[in-house]
C-alpha positions as CSV (number, residue, x, y, z in Angstrom):
1,M,36.5,-10.8,13.4
2,P,35.2,-14.4,11.7
3,A,32.6,-13.8,9.5
4,L,28.7,-14.2,10.3
5,A,27.5,-17.6,8.3
6,P,25.2,-16.7,5.4
7,A,22.8,-18.3,7.6
8,L,23.0,-15.7,10.5
9,V,23.0,-13.2,8.1
10,T,19.7,-14.4,5.9
11,R,17.8,-15.1,9.4
12,A,18.8,-11.7,10.8
13,A,18.3,-9.5,7.1
14,T,14.6,-11.4,7.6
15,A,13.7,-10.4,11.1
16,R,15.2,-6.5,9.9
17,G,12.6,-6.8,7.2
18,I,9.3,-8.0,9.2
19,A,9.5,-5.9,12.0
20,C,10.0,-3.0,9.2
21,L,6.6,-4.1,8.2
22,G,5.5,-4.8,10.9
23,L,5.6,-1.0,11.8
24,S,4.8,0.2,8.2
25,A,1.6,-1.9,8.4
26,V,0.3,0.5,11.9
27,L,1.3,3.8,10.6
28,F,-0.6,3.0,7.5
29,G,-3.4,2.1,9.9
30,G,-3.1,5.3,11.1
31,M,-2.6,7.1,7.9
32,S,-6.0,6.0,6.8
33,L,-8.2,7.1,9.4
34,L,-6.1,10.6,9.8
35,T,-7.1,10.6,6.3
36,K,-11.3,9.9,6.7
37,L,-10.9,12.6,8.7
38,A,-9.3,15.2,6.7
39,G,-11.3,13.8,3.7
40,A,-14.5,15.3,5.0
41,R,-14.0,19.1,3.9
42,V,-10.7,17.9,1.4
43,P,-11.6,15.9,-1.4
44,G,-9.4,12.3,-1.4
45,P,-7.4,14.0,-4.6
46,E,-5.9,17.1,-3.0
47,I,-5.2,15.6,-0.1
48,A,-3.2,12.6,-2.6
49,A,-1.7,15.3,-4.0
50,V,-0.4,17.4,-0.8
51,R,1.0,13.9,0.4
52,F,3.2,13.8,-2.6
53,A,4.8,16.8,-2.4
54,L,5.8,16.0,0.8
55,G,7.2,13.4,-0.2
56,L,9.5,14.8,-3.1
57,V,10.5,18.1,-1.0
58,L,11.7,15.9,1.0
59,T,14.0,13.4,-1.2
60,L,15.1,16.4,-3.1
61,L,16.4,17.9,0.2
62,L,18.0,15.5,1.9
63,A,19.2,14.0,-1.7
64,G,20.9,17.7,-2.1
65,A,22.1,17.6,0.9
66,G,24.1,14.3,0.6
67,V,22.1,12.5,3.3
68,V,20.4,9.9,0.5
69,T,21.5,9.0,-2.7
70,V,19.5,9.0,-5.4
71,R,20.4,7.2,-8.9
72,A,18.4,5.4,-11.3
73,P,20.5,2.9,-13.4
74,R,19.4,3.2,-17.0
75,P,17.7,-0.7,-17.1
76,H,15.3,-0.3,-14.0
77,L,14.3,3.0,-15.6
78,P,10.7,0.5,-16.9
79,L,10.3,-0.9,-14.0
80,L,10.7,2.5,-11.9
81,L,8.4,4.5,-14.4
82,V,6.1,1.4,-13.2
83,R,6.3,1.7,-8.9
84,G,5.8,5.5,-9.7
85,F,2.4,4.8,-12.3
86,C,1.2,2.5,-10.8
87,G,1.6,3.4,-7.1
88,G,0.9,7.2,-7.3
89,V,-2.5,6.2,-8.8
90,A,-3.3,3.8,-6.4
91,V,-2.9,6.1,-3.5
92,I,-5.1,8.6,-5.1
93,L,-8.1,6.0,-6.1
94,F,-7.9,4.8,-1.9
95,F,-7.8,8.1,-0.6
96,T,-10.6,8.6,-2.8
97,A,-13.0,5.6,-1.1
98,I,-11.6,6.5,1.7
99,T,-13.1,10.0,2.1
100,H,-16.2,8.2,0.1
101,G,-17.0,5.3,2.5
102,N,-15.8,3.2,6.1
103,V,-11.6,3.3,6.7
104,G,-12.1,-0.4,7.2
105,T,-13.5,-1.4,4.2
106,A,-11.8,1.1,2.1
107,T,-8.7,-0.3,3.6
108,L,-9.4,-3.7,3.7
109,L,-10.5,-3.2,-0.7
110,N,-7.2,-1.5,-1.2
111,F,-5.2,-4.6,0.9
112,T,-6.4,-7.2,-1.1
113,S,-3.5,-6.4,-3.3
114,P,-1.7,-9.2,-2.0
115,V,-3.9,-11.3,-4.1
116,F,-2.5,-9.1,-7.5
117,T,1.1,-8.8,-5.7
118,A,0.8,-12.9,-5.7
119,L,-0.8,-13.0,-9.5
120,F,2.1,-10.5,-11.2
121,A,4.9,-11.7,-9.1
122,W,4.2,-15.4,-10.6
123,L,4.0,-13.4,-14.3
124,F,7.2,-11.0,-14.7
125,L,9.1,-12.1,-11.2
126,R,9.0,-15.3,-11.9
127,E,7.9,-16.9,-8.4
128,R,6.4,-19.5,-8.2
129,L,3.3,-20.2,-7.9
130,S,0.4,-22.7,-6.4
131,P,-2.5,-24.0,-8.0
132,W,-4.1,-23.5,-4.6
133,V,-4.2,-20.0,-5.2
134,G,-7.0,-19.9,-7.7
135,C,-8.9,-21.1,-4.0
136,A,-7.4,-18.0,-1.8
137,F,-8.7,-15.8,-4.8
138,A,-11.7,-17.3,-4.4
139,L,-12.1,-16.7,-0.9
140,A,-10.8,-13.4,-0.8
141,G,-13.1,-12.5,-3.4
142,G,-16.3,-13.7,-1.6
143,G,-15.0,-11.8,1.5
144,V,-15.1,-8.4,-0.1
145,T,-18.4,-9.6,-1.8
146,L,-20.0,-10.3,1.7
147,V,-18.2,-7.1,2.9
148,W,-20.1,-5.2,0.6
149,R,-23.7,-6.9,1.4
150,G,-22.6,-5.8,4.7
151,T,-21.9,-2.3,3.7
152,H,-25.0,0.5,4.3
153,A,-26.8,-3.4,4.5
154,G,-26.0,-3.8,0.5
155,Q,-27.5,-0.3,-1.3
156,V,-23.8,1.3,-2.5
157,S,-23.6,0.4,-5.7
158,L,-20.3,-1.4,-6.8
159,L,-19.8,0.9,-9.3
160,G,-19.0,3.5,-6.6
161,W,-16.1,4.3,-4.6
162,Q,-15.7,0.4,-4.2
163,S,-14.7,0.0,-7.1
164,L,-11.7,2.7,-6.3
165,G,-10.7,0.2,-4.1
166,L,-10.3,-2.5,-5.6
167,L,-8.9,-1.0,-8.6
168,S,-6.6,1.0,-5.9
169,A,-5.5,-2.9,-5.3
170,V,-4.9,-4.3,-8.6
171,L,-2.4,-1.0,-8.9
172,A,-1.1,-1.9,-6.2
173,G,-0.4,-5.2,-6.3
174,A,1.3,-4.5,-9.8
175,A,3.5,-1.4,-7.9
176,V,4.6,-3.7,-4.4
177,T,6.2,-6.5,-7.3
178,A,7.6,-3.8,-9.2
179,I,9.5,-2.5,-5.8
180,R,10.2,-6.0,-5.6
181,G,12.5,-6.6,-9.3
182,L,13.9,-3.4,-8.6
183,R,14.9,-4.0,-4.3
184,R,16.3,-7.6,-4.8
185,R,20.0,-7.1,-4.3
186,E,19.5,-4.0,-3.2
187,A,19.8,-3.3,-7.4
188,V,18.1,0.4,-6.5
189,S,17.9,2.1,-3.6
190,A,15.0,2.6,-1.6
191,W,15.2,6.6,-1.7
192,T,15.5,6.1,-5.6
193,V,12.2,4.0,-5.7
194,F,10.5,6.8,-3.2
195,L,11.1,9.7,-5.6
196,F,9.9,7.7,-8.6
197,F,6.7,7.1,-6.4
198,N,6.2,10.8,-5.1
199,A,7.1,12.4,-8.6
200,A,4.7,10.2,-10.7
201,G,1.9,10.2,-8.4
202,L,2.3,14.4,-7.6
203,A,2.1,14.1,-11.4
204,C,-1.1,12.2,-11.8
205,S,-3.0,14.0,-8.8
206,A,-2.1,17.6,-9.2
207,P,-4.5,17.7,-12.0
208,V,-7.0,16.1,-10.4
209,A,-7.0,18.2,-7.5
210,A,-6.6,21.2,-9.2
211,A,-10.0,21.2,-11.0
212,G,-11.6,20.5,-7.2
213,F,-9.2,22.5,-5.0
214,V,-10.8,23.2,-1.6
215,W,-8.3,25.9,0.6
216,P,-7.0,23.6,3.7
217,G,-8.2,25.5,7.2
218,A,-5.7,25.1,10.3
219,R,-7.3,21.5,11.2
220,E,-7.2,19.8,8.3
221,W,-3.0,21.6,7.2
222,G,-2.5,19.8,10.2
223,L,-4.4,16.2,9.9
224,L,-2.9,16.5,6.0
225,L,1.0,16.8,7.7
226,A,0.5,14.4,10.0
227,L,-0.9,11.5,7.7
228,S,2.0,12.9,5.4
229,A,4.4,12.0,8.0
230,L,3.2,8.6,8.5
231,S,2.6,7.7,5.0
232,I,6.0,8.7,4.4
233,A,7.5,6.8,7.0
234,G,5.3,4.0,6.1
235,Q,6.3,3.7,2.4
236,L,9.7,3.9,3.2
237,L,10.3,1.1,5.7
238,F,7.9,-1.0,3.4
239,T,10.2,0.1,1.1
240,W,13.5,-1.3,3.1
241,S,11.8,-4.6,3.5
242,L,11.5,-5.5,0.4
243,A,15.1,-6.0,0.0
244,W,15.0,-8.5,2.7
245,V,11.7,-10.5,2.4
246,Q,9.4,-11.7,-0.5
247,A,6.8,-9.8,-1.6
248,A,4.9,-12.9,-0.2
249,V,5.6,-12.6,3.0
250,S,5.0,-8.7,3.2
251,G,1.3,-9.5,1.7
252,I,0.6,-11.4,4.8
253,I,2.0,-8.8,7.1
254,Q,0.2,-6.0,5.3
255,Q,-2.9,-7.7,6.8
256,V,-2.2,-6.0,10.0
257,T,-3.2,-2.8,8.3
258,V,-6.7,-3.6,7.9
259,V,-7.1,-4.7,11.7
260,V,-5.3,-1.3,12.6
261,A,-7.8,0.7,10.4
262,F,-11.0,-1.3,11.5
263,A,-10.0,-0.7,15.2
264,L,-9.3,3.0,14.8
265,G,-12.4,3.4,12.6
266,G,-15.0,2.2,15.3
267,V,-13.6,3.5,18.4
268,V,-12.9,7.1,16.6
269,L,-15.3,7.2,14.2
270,H,-18.1,5.1,15.4
271,E,-18.4,3.4,11.9
272,P,-20.6,-0.3,12.1
273,L,-19.4,-3.4,11.7
274,G,-22.0,-6.0,11.6
275,G,-21.5,-9.6,11.4
276,L,-22.1,-10.0,7.8
277,Q,-18.8,-7.7,7.4
278,F,-16.8,-9.1,10.1
279,L,-17.5,-12.3,8.3
280,G,-16.2,-10.9,4.8
281,A,-13.4,-8.5,6.3
282,G,-12.0,-11.8,8.5
283,L,-11.9,-14.1,5.1
284,T,-10.8,-11.3,2.7
285,M,-7.9,-11.2,5.2
286,A,-7.2,-14.8,5.1
287,G,-7.8,-14.9,1.0
288,A,-5.5,-12.1,0.4
289,A,-2.9,-13.6,3.1
290,W,-3.2,-17.4,1.9
291,A,-2.4,-16.2,-1.6
292,A,0.7,-14.2,-0.4
293,R,2.3,-17.4,1.3
294,L,1.9,-19.6,-1.9
295,I,4.4,-17.6,-3.9
296,R,7.4,-19.3,-3.0
297,P,10.9,-17.3,-5.3
298,G,12.3,-18.5,-8.0
299,A,14.7,-17.3,-10.6
300,V,14.8,-14.1,-12.7
301,D,16.4,-13.5,-15.5
């Protein structure tokens, strides 16, 4: 059988990556809703700790059974540690922001991460950055400001849970950049990246969770297991996709999560979305997608 042309292989791989990204975005939106429901009684860091523990156990069981291969080549250890620490702390902050605010707004703030991914990819991966990206940054920042002003009539301090959502976006941008660097040419397996993510996340969240531990009831355990399953599946799909799709494209498709989170928050939790918040959300998503679209792959040493 003749070999497929490289262009066809590339197109097929890119389509596969985009499909994985789209599905992961929907799963993350569902995870946000379940996190809010569980967070009615269980603190955010505890939710994160359970999610990381389940992900770590799953990875170790599969690796022990020989189903997956986990190997961390020494040259890639720094990026793996960056991905694990930044991604782990980002999840803790994100879950905490969700438990203290609206699902849609917290998810929106967290998913401004493509703006920071664009910056970090330019700084560390040499993915070329257009001068227009500054305008995209300003657009996203203006949108976040409008959402903040529209949340509870602007009475919620930006120094509160909203700042946690924004900080989680910065750390998530660094983590995604690290994943992109690790997954180029599939140098490191998705399961290796996932192992470090869960191990570092558990190490960061366990001490905080233990300090304010609340024993979950049967309903909370069900929610924790369900949100962990959605999160694990979404994270693996997302990590796999970055072997075939550049960070810029992933940032655009990630905005689907924000739409899903706002929709679920409105339908299930009856969270209000006023005109100012609606406009701000649209501007933020547009700015994040624009920033992601403006970077191009370049040479990497």
